[in-house]
N, C-alpha and C positions, 0 to 999 in steps of 0.2 A: 688737404683741403682747408683743415683749419687755418692756415698762413694766409691762403688765398682771400678769406671770409676778414680776416682782421687788416690784410693789407686792404682790401675794399674799404674797411669800415676808415682806417685812418685817411682816405683818400678823398673825402667827405667833407673831413674836419679842415677849419681857415687855419693858415699859414701861421707858425708861429710868429708873431713880430711885439714888438711894444704896445703898439695899442690896441692887440688882442688879449696880452696880460694886463695890463690897465683893465682893460672891460669886463674881464672876468672877476678880478679884486672886487671895480666898485659894484657890479651886478651882486654879489657875493653880499656887500655892503648895505646895498638898498634892500634886497630882501630881509637881511635882519633888522634892519629899520622898519621896514613895515609889518614884519613878524611874518614867522610861518608855522603853519598848521604842525604841531605834533601829530603825528600818524597813529599814536596809543591811542590820545587822549581827546583829537583837537581841537584843545589849549593852542592859539596863536603864539608863540615862543620869541619875544623879541630880544636881543641879544647885543646890549650896548656894550657891554666892555669886549667884543668882537668885532663890532666897528671899530672901534676907537684905537684897536689893533689892526686894522686894516687901514683908515687914515694915518697908523703912526707908519706902517710899512710904504705907504705911498708915499708921503714926505720922506723918509730914507729914499726912495728909489728918485724922488726929484732933486733931492740935496747929491747924489753917487753920479747921476746923468746930466748935471749941470753942466751944459755947454756942448755937449755930445749926443741932444736930442735934435732933430728937423723940426724948421717951424711949427708944422701941422701933429707933432708928435708932442713940443713942448708946450703948447696952446691945449690940446684934450688934456694932458695931466692936470695944469694949472683949471681950466674948466673943472674935471670931474672932481678934482680933490677941496674946491671951491664948495663944489653941489655935495658931496658924501659930509662934509664939515658941516652946512648948515643946516643939513637933515640930523644930524647927530645932536646938532645945539637945539632947534626943534623938540625932537623926539626925549631928550633927555629933561627938557623945561616942562613936557607934558609927564613925564616920568615924576618930576618933584613933585608937580603941583597935584597929581593924582597919590603923592605919597601923603602930602599935606591935608589933605582932602579926607584921606583913609584915616590920618591921627586925630585931624578935628571932628569927626564921626564917632572915633572909639572915645575922646575926652568928653562928648556928649551922651554917650551911652552911660557911662561913668558916673557923668555929674545928675543924671535923670534916675529919681526914685524909683523902686523896681514895681514898688505896690503902693497902693493907693495909703495905706496905712503909713508910708514913710513920709509922708506932705505932712509940712509942718502946719499946725492948726492956729487958729487965729491970735490965741492965749501963747504961741510958739511952742506949745507942747508937743 
């Protein structure tokens, strides 16, 4: 009985082909670019190193399959790779900008006196 259930489940899956494999990789990359909520903390997790790894994997596939893809497969690979790269660059820029803002905010907090007594007076004391 379990064999029938497993067999029925696999009948509903799409065929395994190059485009469906790339689609799975790209969708995983998109999810981690946009963020996935951690089920325990509800904190949104953006994993740029994983996205970079996925981009590197697709680039490797592009190199290894050069000349062996149909025109639709080659176009799909090129377009989705470009889209994922641009998303990665935008996310990386946002991440770096946020880190700079955080550093600037920390620097401002360190430069701001904690108490009014710490403020210099007119005669410098």
